[in-house]
Every structure is written in structure tokens, then in C-alpha cells.
GUKOLLUM-995175 format. One record per residue: x, y, z of N, C-alpha, C in turn; residue number from 1; residue in three letters. Coordinates in Angstrom, 3 decimals, decimal comma. Atoms other than C-alpha are relative to their C-alpha. Layout:
% GUKOLLUM-995175
ATOM       n_xx       n_yy       n_zz      ca_xx      ca_yy      ca_zz       c_xx       c_yy       c_zz   num   residuo
ATOM          X          Y          Z          X          Y          Z          X          Y          Z   NUM       ALA
...
//
This chain:
% GUKOLLUM-995175
ATOM       n_xx       n_yy       n_zz      ca_xx      ca_yy      ca_zz       c_xx       c_yy       c_zz   num   residuo
ATOM     -0,829      0,464     -1,729      1,789     20,822    -14,846     -1,232      0,369      0,709     1       UNK
ATOM      1,114     -0,855     -0,593     -1,430     22,572    -13,337     -0,399     -1,306      0,394     2       UNK
ATOM      0,931      0,499     -1,100     -3,627     19,262    -13,170      1,361     -1,126     -0,151     3       UNK
ATOM     -1,251      1,299     -0,958     -0,246     17,023    -12,515      0,121      0,024      1,812     4       UNK
ATOM      0,147     -0,697     -1,312     -0,290     19,004     -9,559     -0,791     -0,196      0,825     5       UNK
ATOM      1,220      0,736     -0,496     -3,539     18,728     -8,732      0,100     -1,334      0,342     6       UNK
ATOM     -0,258      1,075     -0,137     -3,233     15,001     -9,079      0,867     -0,704      1,031     7       UNK
ATOM     -0,993      0,496     -0,518     -0,436     14,465     -7,004     -0,392      1,305      1,730     8       UNK
ATOM      0,528     -1,110     -0,820     -2,203     17,245     -4,344     -0,918     -0,788      0,599     9       UNK
ATOM      0,880      0,790     -0,217     -5,087     15,215     -4,420      0,254     -1,528      0,564    10       UNK
ATOM     -0,255      1,742     -0,432     -3,386     11,451     -3,339      1,352      0,341      0,599    11       UNK
ATOM     -0,614      0,140     -1,666     -1,580     12,876     -0,354      1,383      1,159     -0,084    12       UNK
ATOM     -0,817     -0,673     -0,076      1,364     15,242     -1,865      0,368      1,229     -0,255    13       UNK
ATOM      0,573     -1,735      0,136      2,229     18,832     -1,253      1,248      0,353      0,162    14       UNK
ATOM     -0,620     -0,617      0,376      4,668     20,278     -3,118      1,134      0,512      1,552    15       UNK
ATOM     -0,690     -0,989     -1,151      5,743     23,103     -0,328      1,429      1,277     -0,761    16       UNK
ATOM     -0,898     -1,105      0,403      8,103     25,067     -2,360     -0,374      0,239     -1,740    17       UNK
ATOM      0,330     -1,138      1,013      6,871     26,167     -5,769      1,009      0,979     -0,124    18       UNK
ATOM     -0,297     -1,312      0,985      9,164     28,891     -7,538      1,152      0,268     -1,360    19       UNK
ATOM     -0,920     -0,063      1,226     11,318     29,980    -10,339      1,113     -1,431     -0,495    20       UNK
ATOM     -1,817      0,711      0,158     14,297     27,585     -9,517     -0,644     -1,489     -0,077    21       UNK
ATOM      0,818      1,198     -0,411     11,383     24,408     -8,952     -0,175     -0,325     -1,298    22       UNK
ATOM      0,387     -0,639      0,458     10,104     24,977    -12,036      0,872     -0,054     -1,804    23       UNK
ATOM     -0,075      0,442      1,000     11,230     23,507    -15,762     -0,577      0,041     -1,622    24       UNK
ATOM      0,519      0,114      1,212     10,505     23,554    -19,325      0,666     -0,533     -0,871    25       UNK
ATOM     -0,371      1,129      0,777     11,308     20,708    -21,710     -1,178      0,359     -1,573    26       UNK
ATOM     -0,038     -0,293      1,111     11,530     22,526    -24,673     -0,429     -1,230     -1,846    27       UNK
ATOM      0,680      1,885      1,223     11,142     18,777    -27,121     -1,494      0,305     -0,061    28       UNK
ATOM      1,270      0,341     -0,587      8,340     18,102    -25,410     -1,048      0,917      0,384    29       UNK
ATOM      1,020     -0,520     -0,095      6,934     21,025    -25,157     -1,156     -0,074      1,698    30       UNK
ATOM      0,493      0,153     -1,050      6,164     20,383    -21,138      1,166      0,502      0,996    31       UNK
ATOM     -0,286     -0,382     -1,223      6,666     21,648    -17,844      0,252     -0,666      1,004    32       UNK
ATOM     -0,177      1,261     -1,393      8,007     19,729    -14,614     -0,265      0,801      0,824    33       UNK
ATOM      0,138     -0,211     -0,623      7,665     20,630    -11,371      0,888     -0,879      0,975    34       UNK
ATOM     -1,729      0,688     -0,885     11,458     19,368     -9,275      0,014      0,454      0,857    35       UNK
ATOM     -0,226      0,067     -1,144     12,682     19,017     -6,566     -1,304      0,047      1,025    36       UNK
ATOM      1,048      0,611     -0,439     10,308     17,062     -4,708      0,002     -0,381      1,532    37       UNK
ATOM     -0,672      0,675     -0,888     12,806     16,593     -1,691     -0,533      0,192      1,800    38       UNK
ATOM      0,431     -0,365     -1,317     11,326     18,427      1,438     -1,783     -0,075     -0,788    39       UNK
ATOM      0,949     -0,056      0,151      8,224     17,709      0,271     -1,012     -0,917      0,575    40       UNK
ATOM      0,809      0,535     -1,000      5,225     16,466      2,578     -0,962     -0,623     -0,644    41       UNK
ATOM      1,530      0,489     -0,144      3,076     13,497      2,650     -0,950     -0,216      0,461    42       UNK
ATOM      1,200     -0,010     -0,571     -0,014     13,208      3,935     -1,492     -0,854      0,154    43       UNK
ATOM      1,283      1,105      0,853     -3,183     11,311      4,237     -0,933      0,848     -1,142    44       UNK
ATOM      0,613     -0,401      1,032     -5,214     11,836      1,590     -1,481      0,821      0,496    45       UNK
ATOM      0,803     -0,306     -1,075     -8,189     12,845      4,122      0,329      1,390      0,750    46       UNK
ATOM     -0,334     -1,028     -1,072     -5,969     15,488      6,180     -0,126      1,034     -1,101    47       UNK
ATOM     -0,693     -1,127      1,399     -4,589     18,575      5,086      1,640      0,042      0,564    48       UNK
ATOM     -0,834      0,082     -0,108     -1,301     19,350      5,970      0,933      0,747      1,446    49       UNK
ATOM     -0,996      0,132     -1,220      1,898     19,867      8,759     -0,902      1,322      0,588    50       UNK
ATOM      0,570     -1,108     -0,327      0,048     22,736     10,937      1,381      0,506      0,127    51       UNK
ATOM     -1,124     -1,267     -0,394      3,802     24,629     11,541      1,152     -0,171     -1,132    52       UNK
ATOM     -0,465      0,651      1,156      5,155     23,152      8,204      0,234      1,071     -0,763    53       UNK
ATOM     -0,336     -1,601      0,708      6,915     26,936      6,215      0,542     -0,400     -0,789    54       UNK
ATOM     -1,239     -0,323      1,478      9,114     25,668      3,677     -0,734      0,257     -1,249    55       UNK
ATOM      0,070     -0,413      0,966      9,471     27,294      0,739      0,799      1,012     -0,369    56       UNK
ATOM     -0,658     -0,869      0,124     10,566     29,795     -0,977     -0,388      1,665      0,022    57       UNK
ATOM      1,192     -1,431     -0,942      9,585     33,771      0,858     -0,622      0,298     -1,219    58       UNK
ATOM      0,567     -0,535      1,032      8,857     35,433     -2,802     -0,723     -0,466     -0,240    59       UNK
ATOM      1,552      0,686      0,496      6,470     33,031     -3,790     -0,806     -1,086      0,948    60       UNK
ATOM      1,191      0,541     -1,165      5,063     31,859     -0,507     -1,113      0,034      0,086    61       UNK
ATOM      0,305     -1,051     -0,243      1,951     32,782     -0,023     -0,302      0,296      1,306    62       UNK
ATOM      0,494     -0,989     -1,560      0,631     35,565      2,004     -0,168     -0,525      1,154    63       UNK
ATOM      0,406     -0,044     -1,332     -1,407     34,133      4,309      1,046     -1,435      1,220    64       UNK
ATOM     -1,191      0,797     -0,682      1,997     30,994      5,288      0,257      1,559      0,932    65       UNK
ATOM     -1,100     -0,421     -0,720      4,125     33,945      6,104     -0,635      1,339      0,521    66       UNK
ATOM      0,714     -1,411     -0,987      1,540     36,282      8,301     -0,400     -0,981      1,264    67       UNK
ATOM      0,846      0,588     -0,620      0,030     33,531      9,928      0,840     -1,281      0,388    68       UNK
ATOM     -0,882      1,575     -0,528      2,676     31,098     11,767     -0,986     -1,317      1,006    69       UNK
ATOM      0,816      1,185      0,191      1,042     27,592     12,108     -1,212     -0,242     -0,543    70       UNK
ATOM      1,431      0,511      0,538     -1,626     28,093      9,537      0,297     -1,834     -1,296    71       UNK
ATOM     -0,313      1,346      0,610     -2,271     24,990      8,085      0,510     -0,238     -2,084    72       UNK
ATOM     -0,320     -0,654      1,536     -0,787     24,621      3,997     -1,489     -1,146     -0,784    73       UNK
ATOM      0,718      0,690      0,741     -3,796     23,943      1,932      0,066     -0,449     -1,808    74       UNK
ATOM     -0,230     -0,418      1,595     -4,262     23,657     -1,889      0,195      1,386     -0,471    75       UNK
ATOM     -0,078     -1,563      0,572     -4,859     27,561     -2,568      1,149      0,491      0,497    76       UNK
ATOM     -1,326     -0,681     -0,092     -1,766     28,316     -1,197      1,352     -0,517     -0,871    77       UNK
ATOM     -0,485     -0,160      0,423      0,151     26,484     -3,214     -0,266      0,321     -1,743    78       UNK
ATOM     -0,586     -0,753      1,507     -1,717     28,000     -6,320      0,564      1,575     -0,014    79       UNK
ATOM     -0,516     -1,319     -0,877     -0,649     31,149     -4,849      1,082      0,167     -0,490    80       UNK
ATOM     -1,553      0,047      0,158      2,954     29,988     -5,530      0,068     -0,030     -1,530    81       UNK
ATOM     -0,090      0,461      0,968      1,924     29,197     -8,696     -0,406      1,598     -0,847    82       UNK
ATOM      0,819     -1,313     -0,227      0,535     32,579     -8,932      1,625      1,293     -0,280    83       UNK
ATOM     -1,416     -0,576     -0,699      3,729     34,460     -8,055      1,200      0,095     -0,194    84       UNK
ATOM     -0,316      0,031      0,916      5,241     32,694    -10,163      0,549      0,452     -1,514    85       UNK
ATOM      0,719     -0,551      0,793      3,264     33,878    -12,869      0,642      1,256     -0,128    86       UNK
ATOM      0,190     -1,638      0,556      3,485     37,514    -12,637      1,275      0,010      0,166    87       UNK
ATOM     -1,035      0,284     -0,425      7,117     37,017    -11,639      0,861      0,228     -1,681    88       UNK
ATOM     -0,698      0,156      0,523      7,611     36,554    -14,897     -0,408      1,512     -1,005    89       UNK
//
């Protein structure tokens, strides 16, 4: 799941809403799926995210995005969301 997410990020896709409600587990194939890409942002490969975009489920958002309005979304913010999901369980 994390490798697929990283590959999408490197190709310009930012999910922006990683939460327990957007992660699914397929017990048959034993793999995870990150769904709900309707609010995802597509950016230039070399650029960063939109300057003032604050999508996401509050309990799982990166702390820096919540505390600093206008902060650009970086890959580490998405990783922090994954960590919040893991600690939720």
C-alpha cells in the first residue's frame, strides 16, 4: 500500500485524505487499497502541492497542516497521516 502511494505521489497525485475510512483490506488477496480519490490533487511532477489546500479528515491530518494555514502539502504530511491511522488501531 505504501509503495503504491509513493509511486502515485512521485507521479503527481496527492491523495490528501488518508484516514481509516479511506483504507480497505482485501482478505482474499491480502492487500490494502487506498480509495476515495475524488478530492485528490494532480500536480506537476517537480512541483509541490497547492499552497492553501487543506483537505483531509482532521484526526488524521498532519499537525503542521493544521497549525500553519497555507502550508504546502509535502509527502511527509501524507506519511504522518498513515502513522495517525496506524496509531488509531
